[in-house]
C-alpha positions as CSV (number, residue, x, y, z in Angstrom):
1,M,0.1,0.1,0.0
2,P,1.4,3.5,-0.8
3,P,2.2,5.8,1.9
4,D,-0.7,8.3,2.6
5,P,0.0,11.5,0.9
6,I,-0.3,13.7,4.0
7,A,2.0,11.5,6.0
8,W,5.4,13.0,7.0
9,E,8.7,11.1,6.7
10,T,11.0,10.9,9.4
11,R,14.5,11.4,8.6
12,D,16.3,11.5,11.9
13,R,15.1,10.8,15.7
14,Q,17.1,11.7,18.7
15,V,16.4,11.8,22.4
16,A,16.7,15.4,23.4
17,Y,16.2,14.7,27.2
18,S,15.5,11.7,29.3
19,C,14.4,11.4,32.8
20,P,12.4,8.7,34.8
21,G,9.1,8.2,33.2
22,F,9.5,10.1,29.8
23,D,11.8,11.2,27.0
24,V,11.7,14.6,24.9
25,V,12.4,13.3,21.2
26,N,13.8,15.5,18.5
27,E,12.9,14.4,14.9
28,T,13.8,15.7,11.7
29,V,10.9,15.3,9.4
30,Q,10.0,16.0,5.8
31,L,6.5,17.3,5.3
32,P,4.5,16.3,2.1
33,D,5.5,19.5,0.3
34,G,9.2,18.4,0.6
35,T,10.0,20.9,3.4
36,E,12.2,19.7,6.1
37,T,11.7,20.6,9.6
38,E,12.0,19.7,13.3
39,F,9.3,18.2,15.2
40,D,9.6,17.6,19.1
41,H,7.4,15.4,21.1
42,L,7.0,13.6,24.6
43,S,7.5,9.8,24.4
44,E,6.5,7.6,27.5
45,P,5.3,4.1,28.0
46,A,1.9,3.1,27.6
47,S,-0.3,3.9,30.8
48,V,-3.2,2.4,32.5
49,C,-6.2,4.3,34.3
50,V,-8.6,2.3,36.7
51,L,-12.2,3.3,37.6
52,P,-12.2,1.1,40.8
53,F,-15.8,0.2,42.2
54,T,-16.2,-1.3,45.7
55,P,-18.8,-4.2,46.2
56,D,-21.4,-1.4,47.4
57,G,-21.0,0.8,44.2
58,D,-18.5,3.6,45.8
59,V,-15.5,4.5,43.7
60,V,-11.9,4.3,44.9
61,C,-10.4,7.6,44.3
62,I,-7.2,9.2,45.0
63,E,-6.0,12.8,46.0
64,E,-2.5,13.4,44.8
65,W,-0.1,16.5,45.0
66,R,0.7,17.5,41.4
67,Q,3.8,19.7,41.1
68,A,3.1,20.9,37.6
69,V,-0.1,22.5,38.7
70,S,0.8,23.3,42.2
71,R,-2.4,21.6,43.7
72,I,-3.9,18.6,44.9
73,N,-5.3,16.6,41.9
74,R,-8.5,14.6,42.6
75,G,-8.7,11.5,40.3
76,L,-8.2,7.9,39.8
77,P,-5.3,5.4,40.1
78,V,-3.0,5.9,36.8
79,G,0.5,4.7,36.1
80,G,2.8,3.5,33.6
81,T,3.4,0.0,32.3
82,E,6.7,-1.7,33.4
83,P,8.7,-4.1,31.6
84,D,7.8,-7.0,34.4
85,D,4.0,-6.4,33.7
86,D,2.7,-9.6,32.1
87,D,0.0,-7.6,30.4
88,L,-2.0,-4.4,30.6
89,E,-4.5,-6.1,33.2
90,A,-1.5,-6.7,35.4
91,A,-0.4,-3.3,35.1
92,A,-3.8,-2.0,36.0
93,R,-3.8,-4.3,38.9
94,R,-0.3,-3.3,40.0
95,E,-1.3,0.5,39.8
96,L,-4.4,-0.1,41.8
97,A,-2.7,-2.1,44.7
98,E,0.3,0.3,44.6
99,E,-1.7,3.5,45.0
100,T,-4.8,2.6,46.9
101,G,-3.9,-0.7,48.8
102,H,-7.1,-2.4,46.9
103,E,-7.4,-5.4,44.9
104,A,-10.2,-6.2,42.2
105,E,-12.2,-9.3,41.9
106,R,-12.2,-8.5,38.2
107,L,-11.1,-6.1,35.6
108,E,-12.8,-5.1,32.4
109,P,-11.1,-3.2,29.5
110,L,-13.0,0.0,28.8
111,V,-11.3,1.9,26.2
112,T,-8.1,3.1,24.8
113,V,-7.1,6.5,23.8
114,E,-4.1,8.8,22.7
115,P,-5.0,11.6,25.0
116,A,-2.5,14.3,23.4
117,N,-1.2,12.8,20.1
118,G,-0.3,16.3,19.0
119,I,2.5,16.6,21.4
120,A,3.1,12.9,22.8
121,D,3.2,9.3,21.8
122,S,1.0,8.4,25.1
123,V,-1.3,5.5,24.9
124,L,-3.7,5.2,27.7
125,H,-5.6,2.2,28.4
126,F,-8.7,2.3,30.8
127,F,-10.3,-0.3,32.9
128,V,-13.1,-0.7,35.1
129,A,-12.3,-2.7,38.2
130,R,-15.3,-4.4,40.3
131,G,-15.3,-5.7,43.7
132,C,-12.3,-3.7,44.8
133,R,-11.5,-4.3,48.5
134,P,-8.6,-2.9,50.7
135,T,-6.0,-5.9,51.0
136,A,-2.8,-4.0,52.0
137,E,-1.0,-0.8,52.6
138,Q,-0.1,1.6,49.6
139,R,3.1,0.9,48.1
140,L,3.8,4.6,46.8
141,D,6.9,5.4,44.6
142,H,9.3,7.9,46.2
143,N,7.6,10.9,44.6
144,E,4.1,10.3,45.0
145,S,2.0,11.8,47.7
146,I,-1.3,10.1,47.6
147,R,-4.6,10.2,49.8
148,V,-7.3,7.4,49.2
149,I,-10.9,8.3,49.4
150,R,-14.1,6.6,48.5
151,R,-16.9,8.5,46.7
152,P,-20.4,7.3,45.5
153,Y,-20.3,7.3,41.8
154,E,-23.0,9.8,41.3
155,A,-20.9,12.2,43.4
156,L,-17.8,11.5,41.2
157,L,-19.9,11.8,38.1
158,E,-21.2,15.3,39.5
159,A,-17.7,16.2,40.4
160,V,-16.5,15.8,36.8
161,R,-19.7,17.7,35.5
162,D,-18.9,20.6,38.1
163,G,-15.3,20.9,37.0
164,E,-14.1,19.9,40.4
165,I,-12.2,16.9,38.7
166,R,-9.9,18.4,36.2
167,D,-7.7,15.5,35.8
168,G,-8.0,14.5,32.0
169,R,-7.7,11.0,32.6
170,A,-10.3,10.7,35.5
171,V,-12.6,13.0,33.2
172,L,-12.1,10.5,30.3
173,A,-12.7,7.4,32.5
174,V,-15.9,8.7,33.8
175,S,-17.2,10.0,30.5
176,Y,-16.4,6.9,28.5
177,Y,-17.9,4.9,31.4
178,Q,-21.2,7.0,31.1
179,L,-20.9,6.7,27.2
180,F,-20.9,2.9,27.2
181,E,-23.6,3.0,29.9
182,V,-21.7,0.4,32.0
183,V,-23.5,-0.5,35.3
184,P,-21.7,-1.3,38.3
């Protein structure tokens, strides 16, 4: 199949900056009209976001300090995949346990999105977790400050509607959950 006429051709690719969690990549690209230019983007491993329901229908939420916006973020457990994860469900279970101390009876894939594909190669896999119960203490990374809270699903939905919850991953999880009319 011939390349799409609007596709760009990557001529060179270099990591301009690397840190734990992501790289900033600089690419030399040729545009369809033949112009050669530079394009920078963020590159990171795939991530998982978990919408975790307790047996009584509450959602296990987190409050986490986010330095980039200098405030406490209200949202859901989210984290990057790691090389030792067997699959995406294993990554979702690990993140749920690490950030909240909860385990799920079962996980269901919800949707996969590219949340910022104009500036990043990020891929975010959403899961709905059912039957979540506290089973252990949190196992937070050295740079995480997280408080676990439970909210009725309707209160979480209202917080998204009202703009109280601004974290894009949590907003997408709740929105897709509502869109697909998944019932706890």
